[in-house]
PQR file with spaces between the fields and no chain letter, atoms N, CA, C, O and H, PARSE charges and radii, in Angstrom:
ATOM       1  N    MET     1       0.840   -1.182    0.000 -0.4000 1.5000
ATOM       2  CA   MET     1       0.000    0.000    0.000 -0.0000 2.0000
ATOM       3  C    MET     1       0.885    1.244    0.000  0.5500 1.7000
ATOM       4  O    MET     1       1.900    1.298    0.694 -0.5500 1.4000
ATOM       5  N    ILE     2       0.489    2.227   -0.778 -0.4000 1.5000
ATOM       6  CA   ILE     2       1.264    3.470   -0.794 -0.0000 2.0000
ATOM       7  C    ILE     2       0.695    4.442    0.232  0.5500 1.7000
ATOM       8  O    ILE     2      -0.494    4.416    0.552 -0.5500 1.4000
ATOM       9  H    ILE     2      -0.336    2.183   -1.342  0.4000 1.0000
ATOM      10  N    GLY     3       1.564    5.285    0.731 -0.4000 1.5000
ATOM      11  CA   GLY     3       1.148    6.246    1.743 -0.0000 2.0000
ATOM      12  C    GLY     3       0.468    7.460    1.132  0.5500 1.7000
ATOM      13  O    GLY     3       0.590    7.732   -0.062 -0.5500 1.4000
ATOM      14  H    GLY     3       2.529    5.306    0.471  0.4000 1.0000
ATOM      15  N    LEU     4      -0.239    8.169    1.968 -0.4000 1.5000
ATOM      16  CA   LEU     4      -0.943    9.368    1.527 -0.0000 2.0000
ATOM      17  C    LEU     4       0.035   10.436    1.055  0.5500 1.7000
ATOM      18  O    LEU     4      -0.217   11.110    0.057 -0.5500 1.4000
ATOM      19  H    LEU     4      -0.338    7.947    2.938  0.4000 1.0000
ATOM      20  N    ARG     5       1.145   10.595    1.764 -0.4000 1.5000
ATOM      21  CA   ARG     5       2.146   11.602    1.396 -0.0000 2.0000
ATOM      22  C    ARG     5       2.690   11.333   -0.003  0.5500 1.7000
ATOM      23  O    ARG     5       2.787   12.247   -0.821 -0.5500 1.4000
ATOM      24  H    ARG     5       1.350   10.047    2.575  0.4000 1.0000
ATOM      25  N    PHE     6       3.050   10.063   -0.280 -0.4000 1.5000
ATOM      26  CA   PHE     6       3.564    9.707   -1.598 -0.0000 2.0000
ATOM      27  C    PHE     6       2.516    9.950   -2.675  0.5500 1.7000
ATOM      28  O    PHE     6       2.840   10.455   -3.750 -0.5500 1.4000
ATOM      29  H    PHE     6       2.971    9.320    0.385  0.4000 1.0000
ATOM      30  N    ALA     7       1.274    9.601   -2.402 -0.4000 1.5000
ATOM      31  CA   ALA     7       0.212    9.774   -3.384 -0.0000 2.0000
ATOM      32  C    ALA     7       0.000   11.243   -3.723  0.5500 1.7000
ATOM      33  O    ALA     7      -0.189   11.589   -4.889 -0.5500 1.4000
ATOM      34  H    ALA     7       1.011    9.191   -1.529  0.4000 1.0000
ATOM      35  N    VAL     8       0.030   12.104   -2.720 -0.4000 1.5000
ATOM      36  CA   VAL     8      -0.154   13.541   -2.954 -0.0000 2.0000
ATOM      37  C    VAL     8       1.001   14.100   -3.765  0.5500 1.7000
ATOM      38  O    VAL     8       0.791   14.859   -4.711 -0.5500 1.4000
ATOM      39  H    VAL     8       0.184   11.823   -1.773  0.4000 1.0000
ATOM      40  N    ILE     9       2.217   13.727   -3.400 -0.4000 1.5000
ATOM      41  CA   ILE     9       3.392   14.218   -4.128 -0.0000 2.0000
ATOM      42  C    ILE     9       3.370   13.712   -5.566  0.5500 1.7000
ATOM      43  O    ILE     9       3.624   14.477   -6.496 -0.5500 1.4000
ATOM      44  H    ILE     9       2.388   13.110   -2.631  0.4000 1.0000
ATOM      45  N    PHE    10       3.070   12.436   -5.754 -0.4000 1.5000
ATOM      46  CA   PHE    10       3.047   11.851   -7.093 -0.0000 2.0000
ATOM      47  C    PHE    10       1.994   12.507   -7.976  0.5500 1.7000
ATOM      48  O    PHE    10       2.275   12.845   -9.126 -0.5500 1.4000
ATOM      49  H    PHE    10       2.864   11.815   -4.998  0.4000 1.0000
ATOM      50  N    LEU    11       0.795   12.689   -7.456 -0.4000 1.5000
ATOM      51  CA   LEU    11      -0.274   13.284   -8.255 -0.0000 2.0000
ATOM      52  C    LEU    11      -0.006   14.751   -8.570  0.5500 1.7000
ATOM      53  O    LEU    11      -0.308   15.210   -9.672 -0.5500 1.4000
ATOM      54  H    LEU    11       0.567   12.414   -6.522  0.4000 1.0000
ATOM      55  N    ALA    12       0.550   15.486   -7.628 -0.4000 1.5000
ATOM      56  CA   ALA    12       0.883   16.887   -7.889 -0.0000 2.0000
ATOM      57  C    ALA    12       1.977   16.989   -8.945  0.5500 1.7000
ATOM      58  O    ALA    12       1.898   17.834   -9.837 -0.5500 1.4000
ATOM      59  H    ALA    12       0.795   15.114   -6.733  0.4000 1.0000
ATOM      60  N    ALA    13       2.995   16.139   -8.854 -0.4000 1.5000
ATOM      61  CA   ALA    13       4.060   16.142   -9.857 -0.0000 2.0000
ATOM      62  C    ALA    13       3.522   15.713  -11.217  0.5500 1.7000
ATOM      63  O    ALA    13       3.963   16.224  -12.247 -0.5500 1.4000
ATOM      64  H    ALA    13       3.059   15.453   -8.130  0.4000 1.0000
ATOM      65  N    LEU    14       2.581   14.786  -11.229 -0.4000 1.5000
ATOM      66  CA   LEU    14       1.969   14.353  -12.486 -0.0000 2.0000
ATOM      67  C    LEU    14       1.174   15.484  -13.125  0.5500 1.7000
ATOM      68  O    LEU    14       1.214   15.655  -14.343 -0.5500 1.4000
ATOM      69  H    LEU    14       2.223   14.371  -10.392  0.4000 1.0000
ATOM      70  N    LEU    15       0.458   16.253  -12.322 -0.4000 1.5000
ATOM      71  CA   LEU    15      -0.275   17.402  -12.854 -0.0000 2.0000
ATOM      72  C    LEU    15       0.670   18.446  -13.440  0.5500 1.7000
ATOM      73  O    LEU    15       0.376   19.037  -14.479 -0.5500 1.4000
ATOM      74  H    LEU    15       0.426   16.114  -11.333  0.4000 1.0000
ATOM      75  N    VAL    16       1.791   18.672  -12.784 -0.4000 1.5000
ATOM      76  CA   VAL    16       2.791   19.607  -13.309 -0.0000 2.0000
ATOM      77  C    VAL    16       3.318   19.099  -14.649  0.5500 1.7000
ATOM      78  O    VAL    16       3.447   19.872  -15.598 -0.5500 1.4000
ATOM      79  H    VAL    16       2.029   18.191  -11.940  0.4000 1.0000
ATOM      80  N    ALA    17       3.621   17.812  -14.728 -0.4000 1.5000
ATOM      81  CA   ALA    17       4.158   17.233  -15.957 -0.0000 2.0000
ATOM      82  C    ALA    17       3.165   17.325  -17.109  0.5500 1.7000
ATOM      83  O    ALA    17       3.547   17.655  -18.232 -0.5500 1.4000
ATOM      84  H    ALA    17       3.516   17.185  -13.957  0.4000 1.0000
ATOM      85  N    VAL    18       1.907   17.040  -16.843 -0.4000 1.5000
ATOM      86  CA   VAL    18       0.883   17.132  -17.890 -0.0000 2.0000
ATOM      87  C    VAL    18       0.720   18.573  -18.348  0.5500 1.7000
ATOM      88  O    VAL    18       0.576   18.831  -19.542 -0.5500 1.4000
ATOM      89  H    VAL    18       1.597   16.772  -15.930  0.4000 1.0000
ATOM      90  N    GLY    19       0.741   19.506  -17.415 -0.4000 1.5000
ATOM      91  CA   GLY    19       0.638   20.919  -17.773 -0.0000 2.0000
ATOM      92  C    GLY    19       1.794   21.380  -18.633  0.5500 1.7000
ATOM      93  O    GLY    19       1.592   22.075  -19.629 -0.5500 1.4000
ATOM      94  H    GLY    19       0.858   19.296  -16.445  0.4000 1.0000
ATOM      95  N    VAL    20       3.000   21.001  -18.258 -0.4000 1.5000
ATOM      96  CA   VAL    20       4.179   21.386  -19.046 -0.0000 2.0000
ATOM      97  C    VAL    20       4.126   20.738  -20.423  0.5500 1.7000
ATOM      98  O    VAL    20       4.433   21.387  -21.423 -0.5500 1.4000
ATOM      99  H    VAL    20       3.164   20.436  -17.449  0.4000 1.0000
ATOM     100  N    GLY    21       3.745   19.480  -20.486 -0.4000 1.5000
ATOM     101  CA   GLY    21       3.629   18.804  -21.781 -0.0000 2.0000
ATOM     102  C    GLY    21       2.589   19.452  -22.673  0.5500 1.7000
ATOM     103  O    GLY    21       2.820   19.632  -23.868 -0.5500 1.4000
ATOM     104  H    GLY    21       3.495   18.953  -19.674  0.4000 1.0000
ATOM     105  N    ALA    22       1.448   19.803  -22.107 -0.4000 1.5000
ATOM     106  CA   ALA    22       0.395   20.452  -22.894 -0.0000 2.0000
ATOM     107  C    ALA    22       0.833   21.823  -23.389  0.5500 1.7000
ATOM     108  O    ALA    22       0.567   22.191  -24.533 -0.5500 1.4000
ATOM     109  H    ALA    22       1.259   19.657  -21.136  0.4000 1.0000
ATOM     110  N    LEU    23       1.500   22.574  -22.530 -0.4000 1.5000
ATOM     111  CA   LEU    23       1.984   23.890  -22.952 -0.0000 2.0000
ATOM     112  C    LEU    23       3.079   23.776  -24.012  0.5500 1.7000
ATOM     113  O    LEU    23       3.182   24.631  -24.891 -0.5500 1.4000
ATOM     114  H    LEU    23       1.716   22.275  -21.601  0.4000 1.0000
ATOM     115  N    THR    24       3.884   22.737  -23.933 -0.4000 1.5000
ATOM     116  CA   THR    24       4.930   22.528  -24.935 -0.0000 2.0000
ATOM     117  C    THR    24       4.321   22.207  -26.291  0.5500 1.7000
ATOM     118  O    THR    24       4.778   22.721  -27.312 -0.5500 1.4000
ATOM     119  H    THR    24       3.800   22.042  -23.219  0.4000 1.0000
ATOM     120  N    VAL    25       3.297   21.362  -26.313 -0.4000 1.5000
ATOM     121  CA   VAL    25       2.619   21.049  -27.573 -0.0000 2.0000
ATOM     122  C    VAL    25       1.892   22.276  -28.102  0.5500 1.7000
ATOM     123  O    VAL    25       1.904   22.531  -29.306 -0.5500 1.4000
ATOM     124  H    VAL    25       2.926   20.944  -25.483  0.4000 1.0000
ATOM     125  N    ALA    26       1.262   23.035  -27.218 -0.4000 1.5000
ATOM     126  CA   ALA    26       0.542   24.238  -27.638 -0.0000 2.0000
ATOM     127  C    ALA    26       1.490   25.278  -28.217  0.5500 1.7000
ATOM     128  O    ALA    26       1.085   26.105  -29.034 -0.5500 1.4000
ATOM     129  H    ALA    26       1.253   22.827  -26.240  0.4000 1.0000
ATOM     130  N    ASP    27       2.743   25.240  -27.801 -0.4000 1.5000
ATOM     131  CA   ASP    27       3.747   26.162  -28.318 -0.0000 2.0000
ATOM     132  C    ASP    27       4.165   25.799  -29.735  0.5500 1.7000
ATOM     133  O    ASP    27       4.778   26.613  -30.426 -0.5500 1.4000
ATOM     134  H    ASP    27       3.072   24.568  -27.138  0.4000 1.0000
ATOM     135  N    GLY    28       3.846   24.598  -30.172 -0.4000 1.5000
ATOM     136  CA   GLY    28       4.171   24.184  -31.529 -0.0000 2.0000
ATOM     137  C    GLY    28       5.307   23.185  -31.608  0.5500 1.7000
ATOM     138  O    GLY    28       5.735   22.829  -32.706 -0.5500 1.4000
ATOM     139  H    GLY    28       3.348   23.937  -29.610  0.4000 1.0000
ATOM     140  N    SER    29       5.803   22.729  -30.479 -0.4000 1.5000
ATOM     141  CA   SER    29       6.882   21.740  -30.475 -0.0000 2.0000
ATOM     142  C    SER    29       6.317   20.352  -30.757  0.5500 1.7000
ATOM     143  O    SER    29       5.106   20.136  -30.716 -0.5500 1.4000
ATOM     144  H    SER    29       5.455   23.019  -29.588  0.4000 1.0000
ATOM     145  N    SER    30       7.212   19.426  -31.040 -0.4000 1.5000
ATOM     146  CA   SER    30       6.787   18.065  -31.352 -0.0000 2.0000
ATOM     147  C    SER    30       6.324   17.338  -30.086  0.5500 1.7000
ATOM     148  O    SER    30       6.577   17.777  -28.964 -0.5500 1.4000
ATOM     149  H    SER    30       8.196   19.602  -31.073  0.4000 1.0000
ATOM     150  N    LEU    31       5.647   16.224  -30.301 -0.4000 1.5000
ATOM     151  CA   LEU    31       5.161   15.425  -29.177 -0.0000 2.0000
ATOM     152  C    LEU    31       6.325   14.847  -28.376  0.5500 1.7000
ATOM     153  O    LEU    31       6.253   14.743  -27.152 -0.5500 1.4000
ATOM     154  H    LEU    31       5.442   15.867  -31.213  0.4000 1.0000
ATOM     155  N    ALA    32       7.396   14.473  -29.070 -0.4000 1.5000
ATOM     156  CA   ALA    32       8.567   13.932  -28.374 -0.0000 2.0000
ATOM     157  C    ALA    32       9.180   14.978  -27.441  0.5500 1.7000
ATOM     158  O    ALA    32       9.578   14.661  -26.320 -0.5500 1.4000
ATOM     159  H    ALA    32       7.455   14.557  -30.065  0.4000 1.0000
ATOM     160  N    ALA    33       9.251   16.206  -27.904 -0.4000 1.5000
ATOM     161  CA   ALA    33       9.787   17.278  -27.061 -0.0000 2.0000
ATOM     162  C    ALA    33       8.885   17.516  -25.859  0.5500 1.7000
ATOM     163  O    ALA    33       9.368   17.815  -24.767 -0.5500 1.4000
ATOM     164  H    ALA    33       8.927   16.463  -28.815  0.4000 1.0000
ATOM     165  N    ALA    34       7.579   17.386  -26.054 -0.4000 1.5000
ATOM     166  CA   ALA    34       6.641   17.570  -24.951 -0.0000 2.0000
ATOM     167  C    ALA    34       6.790   16.472  -23.904  0.5500 1.7000
ATOM     168  O    ALA    34       6.691   16.736  -22.706 -0.5500 1.4000
ATOM     169  H    ALA    34       7.186   17.143  -26.941  0.4000 1.0000
ATOM     170  N    VAL    35       7.026   15.246  -24.352 -0.4000 1.5000
ATOM     171  CA   VAL    35       7.214   14.137  -23.412 -0.0000 2.0000
ATOM     172  C    VAL    35       8.495   14.334  -22.607  0.5500 1.7000
ATOM     173  O    VAL    35       8.518   14.101  -21.398 -0.5500 1.4000
ATOM     174  H    VAL    35       7.106   15.032  -25.326  0.4000 1.0000
ATOM     175  N    ILE    36       9.554   14.762  -23.280 -0.4000 1.5000
ATOM     176  CA   ILE    36      10.819   15.006  -22.577 -0.0000 2.0000
ATOM     177  C    ILE    36      10.666   16.148  -21.578  0.5500 1.7000
ATOM     178  O    ILE    36      11.135   16.048  -20.445 -0.5500 1.4000
ATOM     179  H    ILE    36       9.534   14.950  -24.262  0.4000 1.0000
ATOM     180  N    ALA    37      10.014   17.228  -21.992 -0.4000 1.5000
ATOM     181  CA   ALA    37       9.806   18.363  -21.088 -0.0000 2.0000
ATOM     182  C    ALA    37       8.923   17.961  -19.909  0.5500 1.7000
ATOM     183  O    ALA    37       9.187   18.356  -18.773 -0.5500 1.4000
ATOM     184  H    ALA    37       9.634   17.309  -22.913  0.4000 1.0000
ATOM     185  N    GLY    38       7.889   17.185  -20.171 -0.4000 1.5000
ATOM     186  CA   GLY    38       7.017   16.719  -19.097 -0.0000 2.0000
ATOM     187  C    GLY    38       7.739   15.808  -18.125  0.5500 1.7000
ATOM     188  O    GLY    38       7.527   15.894  -16.915 -0.5500 1.4000
ATOM     189  H    GLY    38       7.675   16.864  -21.093  0.4000 1.0000
ATOM     190  N    GLY    39       8.587   14.940  -18.642 -0.4000 1.5000
ATOM     191  CA   GLY    39       9.365   14.058  -17.772 -0.0000 2.0000
ATOM     192  C    GLY    39      10.325   14.824  -16.883  0.5500 1.7000
ATOM     193  O    GLY    39      10.473   14.521  -15.699 -0.5500 1.4000
ATOM     194  H    GLY    39       8.759   14.871  -19.625  0.4000 1.0000
ATOM     195  N    ALA    40      10.972   15.813  -17.465 -0.4000 1.5000
ATOM     196  CA   ALA    40      11.888   16.642  -16.672 -0.0000 2.0000
ATOM     197  C    ALA    40      11.122   17.433  -15.618  0.5500 1.7000
ATOM     198  O    ALA    40      11.582   17.572  -14.485 -0.5500 1.4000
ATOM     199  H    ALA    40      10.853   16.059  -18.426  0.4000 1.0000
ATOM     200  N    ALA    41       9.957   17.949  -15.992 -0.4000 1.5000
ATOM     201  CA   ALA    41       9.139   18.698  -15.039 -0.0000 2.0000
ATOM     202  C    ALA    41       8.639   17.790  -13.918  0.5500 1.7000
ATOM     203  O    ALA    41       8.581   18.202  -12.760 -0.5500 1.4000
ATOM     204  H    ALA    41       9.583   17.835  -16.913  0.4000 1.0000
ATOM     205  N    PHE    42       8.277   16.551  -14.268 -0.4000 1.5000
ATOM     206  CA   PHE    42       7.830   15.601  -13.250 -0.0000 2.0000
ATOM     207  C    PHE    42       8.941   15.335  -12.241  0.5500 1.7000
ATOM     208  O    PHE    42       8.711   15.361  -11.032 -0.5500 1.4000
ATOM     209  H    PHE    42       8.324   16.217  -15.209  0.4000 1.0000
ATOM     210  N    ALA    43      10.143   15.081  -12.744 -0.4000 1.5000
ATOM     211  CA   ALA    43      11.266   14.788  -11.848 -0.0000 2.0000
ATOM     212  C    ALA    43      11.568   15.976  -10.941  0.5500 1.7000
ATOM     213  O    ALA    43      11.769   15.811   -9.738 -0.5500 1.4000
ATOM     214  H    ALA    43      10.330   15.060  -13.726  0.4000 1.0000
ATOM     215  N    GLY    44      11.598   17.158  -11.518 -0.4000 1.5000
ATOM     216  CA   GLY    44      11.879   18.344  -10.717 -0.0000 2.0000
ATOM     217  C    GLY    44      10.803   18.622   -9.690  0.5500 1.7000
ATOM     218  O    GLY    44      11.100   18.941   -8.539 -0.5500 1.4000
ATOM     219  H    GLY    44      11.434   17.292  -12.496  0.4000 1.0000
ATOM     220  N    ALA    45       9.544   18.500  -10.108 -0.4000 1.5000
ATOM     221  CA   ALA    45       8.440   18.752   -9.186 -0.0000 2.0000
ATOM     222  C    ALA    45       8.399   17.705   -8.076  0.5500 1.7000
ATOM     223  O    ALA    45       8.128   18.031   -6.920 -0.5500 1.4000
ATOM     224  H    ALA    45       9.303   18.240  -11.043  0.4000 1.0000
ATOM     225  N    PHE    46       8.667   16.455   -8.425 -0.4000 1.5000
ATOM     226  CA   PHE    46       8.649   15.396   -7.418 -0.0000 2.0000
ATOM     227  C    PHE    46       9.718   15.639   -6.361  0.5500 1.7000
ATOM     228  O    PHE    46       9.449   15.535   -5.164 -0.5500 1.4000
ATOM     229  H    PHE    46       8.887   16.191   -9.364  0.4000 1.0000
ATOM     230  N    LEU    47      10.926   15.962   -6.803 -0.4000 1.5000
ATOM     231  CA   LEU    47      12.002   16.215   -5.845 -0.0000 2.0000
ATOM     232  C    LEU    47      11.715   17.450   -4.999  0.5500 1.7000
ATOM     233  O    LEU    47      11.960   17.452   -3.793 -0.5500 1.4000
ATOM     234  H    LEU    47      11.144   16.046   -7.775  0.4000 1.0000
ATOM     235  N    PHE    48      11.195   18.501   -5.635 -0.4000 1.5000
ATOM     236  CA   PHE    48      10.864   19.723   -4.903 -0.0000 2.0000
ATOM     237  C    PHE    48       9.784   19.464   -3.860  0.5500 1.7000
ATOM     238  O    PHE    48       9.925   19.853   -2.701 -0.5500 1.4000
ATOM     239  H    PHE    48      10.996   18.499   -6.615  0.4000 1.0000
ATOM     240  N    LEU    49       8.708   18.808   -4.274 -0.4000 1.5000
ATOM     241  CA   LEU    49       7.606   18.552   -3.351 -0.0000 2.0000
ATOM     242  C    LEU    49       8.016   17.586   -2.241  0.5500 1.7000
ATOM     243  O    LEU    49       7.524   17.688   -1.117 -0.5500 1.4000
ATOM     244  H    LEU    49       8.593   18.492   -5.216  0.4000 1.0000
ATOM     245  N    ASP    50       8.908   16.657   -2.549 -0.4000 1.5000
ATOM     246  CA   ASP    50       9.394   15.733   -1.531 -0.0000 2.0000
ATOM     247  C    ASP    50      10.141   16.481   -0.432  0.5500 1.7000
ATOM     248  O    ASP    50      10.058   16.118    0.741 -0.5500 1.4000
ATOM     249  H    ASP    50       9.307   16.575   -3.461  0.4000 1.0000
ATOM     250  N    LYS    51      10.871   17.525   -0.818 -0.4000 1.5000
ATOM     251  CA   LYS    51      11.597   18.323    0.177 -0.0000 2.0000
ATOM     252  C    LYS    51      10.655   19.250    0.949  0.5500 1.7000
ATOM     253  O    LYS    51      10.824   19.453    2.151 -0.5500 1.4000
ATOM     254  H    LYS    51      10.938   17.819   -1.771  0.4000 1.0000
ATOM     255  N    VAL    52       9.661   19.811    0.249 -0.4000 1.5000
ATOM     256  CA   VAL    52       8.785   20.818    0.854 -0.0000 2.0000
ATOM     257  C    VAL    52       7.746   20.191    1.783  0.5500 1.7000
ATOM     258  O    VAL    52       7.493   20.698    2.876 -0.5500 1.4000
ATOM     259  H    VAL    52       9.524   19.646   -0.727  0.4000 1.0000
ATOM     260  N    ILE    53       7.152   19.091    1.340 -0.4000 1.5000
ATOM     261  CA   ILE    53       6.110   18.445    2.140 -0.0000 2.0000
ATOM     262  C    ILE    53       6.793   17.551    3.168  0.5500 1.7000
ATOM     263  O    ILE    53       7.432   16.559    2.819 -0.5500 1.4000
ATOM     264  H    ILE    53       7.358   18.679    0.453  0.4000 1.0000
ATOM     265  N    GLY    54       6.651   17.909    4.410 -0.4000 1.5000
ATOM     266  CA   GLY    54       7.327   17.182    5.489 -0.0000 2.0000
ATOM     267  C    GLY    54       6.723   15.822    5.754  0.5500 1.7000
ATOM     268  O    GLY    54       5.646   15.489    5.261 -0.5500 1.4000
ATOM     269  H    GLY    54       6.132   18.715    4.693  0.4000 1.0000
ATOM     270  N    ASP    55       7.445   15.043    6.546 -0.4000 1.5000
ATOM     271  CA   ASP    55       6.974   13.694    6.896 -0.0000 2.0000
ATOM     272  C    ASP    55       5.799   13.783    7.769  0.5500 1.7000
ATOM     273  O    ASP    55       5.253   12.758    8.176 -0.5500 1.4000
ATOM     274  H    ASP    55       8.320   15.314    6.946  0.4000 1.0000
């Protein structure tokens, strides 16, 4: 079973990644570039939120 803290961090990072990917596609970039940008945003947001949201 996953914890509530992990679920909140994961879902928030996923929302950030989807937003960045959508904005990248809307800017006119390719789908591959959007996936890469979304993945990078997910990793950054996950690490940031992991530090900010305490145990």
